[in-house]
C-alpha positions as CSV (number, residue, x, y, z in Angstrom):
1,M,-20.7,3.5,15.2
2,K,-19.2,1.0,12.8
3,K,-15.4,1.0,12.6
4,L,-13.3,-0.4,9.7
5,I,-9.7,0.0,10.9
6,T,-10.0,-1.9,14.2
7,N,-7.8,-3.7,16.7
8,I,-9.6,-7.0,16.0
9,C,-6.4,-8.9,15.5
10,L,-4.0,-6.8,17.6
11,D,-3.7,-9.2,20.5
12,K,-3.0,-12.1,18.1
13,Y,-0.6,-9.9,16.2
14,N,1.3,-9.0,19.3
15,K,1.7,-12.6,20.3
16,K,2.8,-13.8,16.9
17,Q,5.2,-11.0,15.8
18,T,8.8,-11.7,16.8
19,Y,10.6,-8.7,15.4
20,S,12.4,-6.1,17.7
21,L,10.9,-3.3,15.7
22,A,12.7,-0.4,17.6
23,K,16.0,-2.1,16.7
24,H,15.1,-2.6,13.1
25,V,13.8,1.0,12.6
26,K,17.0,2.4,14.2
27,S,19.1,0.2,11.9
28,L,17.2,1.5,8.9
29,E,17.6,5.1,10.1
30,R,21.4,4.6,10.1
31,L,21.4,3.8,6.4
32,N,20.2,7.4,5.9
33,I,18.2,6.7,2.7
34,Q,14.8,7.3,4.0
35,S,14.3,10.7,2.2
36,S,16.1,9.8,-1.0
37,V,14.7,9.3,-4.5
38,F,16.1,5.8,-4.3
39,A,13.5,4.7,-1.7
40,F,10.6,6.0,-3.8
41,T,12.1,4.5,-7.0
42,K,12.4,1.0,-5.5
43,S,8.9,1.3,-4.0
44,S,7.4,2.3,-7.4
45,V,9.2,-0.3,-9.5
46,F,8.3,-3.2,-7.2
47,S,4.7,-2.0,-6.6
48,S,4.3,-1.8,-10.4
49,L,5.9,-5.3,-10.8
50,I,3.1,-6.7,-8.5
51,E,0.6,-5.3,-11.0
52,G,2.2,-6.9,-14.0
53,S,4.8,-4.4,-15.1
54,G,7.6,-5.9,-17.2
55,I,10.3,-3.5,-15.9
56,D,12.4,-4.7,-13.0
57,F,14.7,-2.4,-11.1
58,D,17.9,-2.9,-13.2
59,S,15.8,-2.4,-16.4
60,Y,14.3,0.8,-15.0
61,L,17.8,2.2,-14.2
62,F,19.1,1.2,-17.7
63,N,16.0,2.8,-19.4
64,K,16.4,5.9,-17.3
65,E,20.1,6.2,-18.2
66,T,19.5,5.6,-21.9
67,G,16.4,7.8,-22.1
68,H,14.2,4.9,-23.2
69,K,10.5,5.8,-22.9
70,S,7.4,3.6,-22.7
71,R,4.0,3.6,-21.1
72,E,5.3,1.3,-18.4
73,M,8.2,3.6,-17.7
74,S,5.9,6.5,-17.5
75,Q,3.6,4.7,-15.1
76,I,6.6,4.0,-12.8
77,E,7.6,7.7,-13.0
78,D,4.1,8.7,-12.1
79,L,4.1,6.4,-9.1
80,I,7.4,7.9,-7.9
81,K,5.7,11.4,-8.1
82,A,2.8,10.0,-6.1
83,Y,5.1,8.9,-3.3
84,Q,6.9,12.2,-3.4
85,F,3.5,14.0,-3.1
86,A,2.5,11.8,-0.2
87,K,5.7,12.5,1.7
88,I,5.0,16.2,1.9
89,H,1.2,16.2,2.2
90,P,-1.2,15.2,5.0
91,L,-2.9,11.8,4.8
92,N,-6.6,12.5,4.1
93,Y,-9.3,11.7,1.7
94,K,-8.6,14.6,-0.6
95,N,-4.9,13.9,-0.9
96,V,-5.4,10.2,-1.5
97,L,-7.6,11.1,-4.5
98,E,-4.8,13.5,-5.6
99,A,-2.2,10.8,-5.2
100,H,-4.3,8.4,-7.3
101,K,-4.7,11.1,-10.0
102,I,-0.9,11.4,-10.1
103,L,-0.1,7.7,-10.3
104,S,-2.9,7.0,-12.8
105,T,-1.8,9.7,-15.3
106,N,-0.7,7.2,-17.9
107,F,-3.2,4.5,-17.2
108,D,-5.3,3.4,-20.1
109,I,-8.6,4.5,-18.5
110,L,-11.0,7.3,-18.9
111,P,-10.1,10.6,-17.3
112,K,-13.2,10.4,-15.0
113,Y,-11.5,7.4,-13.2
114,K,-8.2,9.3,-12.5
115,G,-8.3,10.7,-9.0
116,F,-12.0,9.9,-8.6
117,I,-13.8,7.0,-7.0
118,R,-15.4,4.7,-9.4
119,N,-19.0,5.0,-10.6
120,K,-19.4,1.3,-11.5
121,E,-19.2,-2.1,-9.8
122,V,-15.7,-3.7,-9.9
123,R,-14.4,-7.2,-9.9
124,V,-10.9,-8.6,-9.5
125,S,-10.4,-11.5,-11.9
126,N,-7.7,-13.9,-12.9
127,F,-7.7,-15.8,-16.2
128,Y,-10.4,-18.2,-15.1
129,T,-12.8,-16.6,-12.6
130,T,-13.7,-13.6,-10.4
131,V,-11.5,-13.6,-7.4
132,Y,-13.0,-10.7,-5.5
133,T,-15.9,-8.2,-5.8
134,G,-15.4,-4.8,-4.2
135,T,-17.8,-2.6,-2.3
136,I,-21.1,-2.2,-4.1
137,M,-21.7,1.3,-5.4
138,S,-24.6,2.1,-3.0
139,E,-22.2,1.6,-0.1
140,L,-18.9,2.9,-1.4
141,E,-19.1,6.5,-0.3
142,N,-20.2,5.5,3.2
143,E,-17.4,3.0,3.5
144,L,-14.8,5.5,2.4
145,N,-16.1,8.1,4.9
146,L,-15.9,5.5,7.7
147,F,-12.4,4.5,6.6
148,F,-11.0,8.0,6.6
149,S,-12.8,8.8,9.9
150,D,-11.0,5.8,11.5
151,L,-7.7,6.9,9.9
152,G,-8.0,10.4,11.2
153,K,-8.7,9.3,14.7
154,L,-5.6,7.0,14.6
155,L,-3.5,9.9,13.3
156,Q,-4.7,12.2,16.1
157,K,-3.5,9.8,18.8
158,K,-0.3,11.2,20.2
159,T,1.7,8.0,20.6
160,H,1.6,4.5,19.2
161,S,3.9,1.6,20.0
162,Y,5.9,0.3,17.1
163,N,3.6,-2.8,17.1
164,E,0.6,-0.6,16.9
165,A,2.1,1.5,14.2
166,F,2.9,-1.4,11.9
167,Y,-0.3,-3.2,12.7
168,Y,-2.6,-0.2,11.9
169,A,-0.6,0.6,8.7
170,S,-1.1,-3.0,7.5
171,M,-4.8,-2.9,8.5
172,A,-5.3,0.4,6.6
173,H,-3.7,-1.2,3.5
174,L,-5.9,-4.2,3.9
175,V,-9.2,-2.4,4.4
176,F,-8.6,0.1,1.6
177,V,-7.8,-2.5,-1.0
178,K,-10.8,-4.5,0.2
179,I,-13.0,-1.4,-0.3
180,H,-11.5,-1.2,-3.8
181,P,-12.6,2.4,-4.4
182,F,-11.0,3.0,-7.8
183,A,-11.7,1.6,-11.2
184,H,-7.9,0.8,-11.6
185,G,-4.8,1.3,-9.4
186,N,-6.2,0.0,-6.1
187,G,-3.2,-2.1,-5.3
188,R,-0.7,0.7,-6.0
189,I,-2.5,3.3,-3.9
190,S,-3.2,0.8,-1.1
191,R,0.5,0.0,-0.8
192,L,1.4,3.7,-0.9
193,L,-1.3,4.5,1.7
194,E,0.2,1.8,4.0
195,K,3.6,3.5,3.9
196,W,2.1,7.0,4.0
197,F,0.3,6.2,7.2
198,L,3.3,4.5,8.8
199,S,5.4,7.5,8.0
200,R,3.0,9.7,10.0
201,L,3.5,7.4,13.0
202,I,7.2,6.6,13.0
203,G,8.7,9.3,10.8
204,D,10.3,9.5,7.3
205,V,12.2,6.3,8.0
206,A,9.0,4.5,7.0
207,W,9.5,5.3,3.3
208,A,12.7,3.2,3.3
209,V,10.9,0.0,4.6
210,P,11.1,-2.3,1.5
211,S,7.5,-3.4,1.8
212,E,6.8,-3.4,-1.9
213,V,9.9,-5.4,-2.5
214,N,8.8,-7.9,0.1
215,Y,5.2,-8.2,-1.3
216,W,6.7,-8.7,-4.8
217,I,9.0,-11.5,-3.7
218,K,6.2,-13.1,-1.7
219,R,3.4,-12.1,-4.2
220,N,1.7,-15.5,-4.2
221,K,1.5,-15.4,-0.4
222,Y,0.4,-11.7,-0.6
223,Y,-2.6,-12.6,-2.8
224,S,-3.4,-15.8,-1.0
225,N,-3.5,-13.9,2.4
226,L,-5.8,-11.3,0.8
227,N,-8.1,-14.0,-0.5
228,L,-8.4,-15.6,3.0
229,L,-10.9,-12.9,4.0
230,G,-13.6,-13.7,1.5
231,K,-14.6,-13.3,-2.2
232,S,-16.7,-10.1,-1.8
233,Y,-16.6,-7.0,0.4
234,N,-19.9,-8.0,2.0
235,E,-18.4,-11.2,3.3
236,V,-14.9,-9.9,4.4
237,D,-13.9,-11.5,7.7
238,Y,-11.2,-9.4,9.3
239,N,-10.8,-12.1,12.0
240,K,-8.7,-13.8,9.3
241,S,-6.4,-10.8,8.8
242,S,-3.4,-11.9,10.8
243,P,-1.4,-13.7,8.0
244,F,-1.7,-10.6,5.8
245,L,-1.0,-8.1,8.6
246,L,2.2,-9.9,9.7
247,M,3.6,-9.7,6.2
248,L,4.8,-6.0,6.5
249,L,7.1,-7.0,9.3
250,T,8.8,-9.6,7.2
251,S,10.2,-6.8,5.1
252,F,12.9,-6.5,7.8
253,G,14.0,-10.0,6.9
254,L,15.1,-9.1,3.4
255,S,18.7,-9.1,2.3
256,K,20.6,-5.8,2.7
257,K,20.8,-5.6,-1.1
258,Y,17.2,-4.3,-1.1
259,Y,18.2,-1.4,1.2
260,S,21.2,-0.2,-0.6
261,I,22.1,0.8,-4.2
């Protein structure tokens, strides 16, 4: 049976990754912020910045304090709610749809695209050309079923090494964003899904990993690593995944200012 979330690059990943993950996770646990609103707020602000939001973290805090409201502020608040929802709900197909419904509440899209998989072909474009074409409609439902079947099997496994936990979380992020199941919000939900999955393997400390901050700072690399795999879902080559998969680990190399208020 076809698998999507595979160990195709795990050996290469294990050889290339140089972080002492147990040490870093324990250090993060000592900061005691993993269950706070702060972690969800940072995740949401920086994940939104990746998608073109004009509100940075200081601006968000100022707007929050002064009561300033805007569509972009509402979208960040919705994403915070989606992270909060994920923290207390099982990771499965139904709940991912619900998380998308929450985070897309204030998107300028039709209601039929909020919390529902798309019913049209989708392309990712820049100012000049099409960068990526998602799964074609005739294959979308099948690919999603395969994805969540793989995800469920990984979640059922009793123990994962830290290397495996971070590898499969990154792979889930990568595969889901390549499937591109929604009309809008695929990046936000894929980054949320990565952390949601990681939290089920290593505990709530996962929510404090500043992955969204890391991807924002290294956003050019983030997108170039995604583009390495091919320009359409049918030609995606997961053998080229290592540069993207290793990025999550580099979140531990960020300055301490990204971990504390």
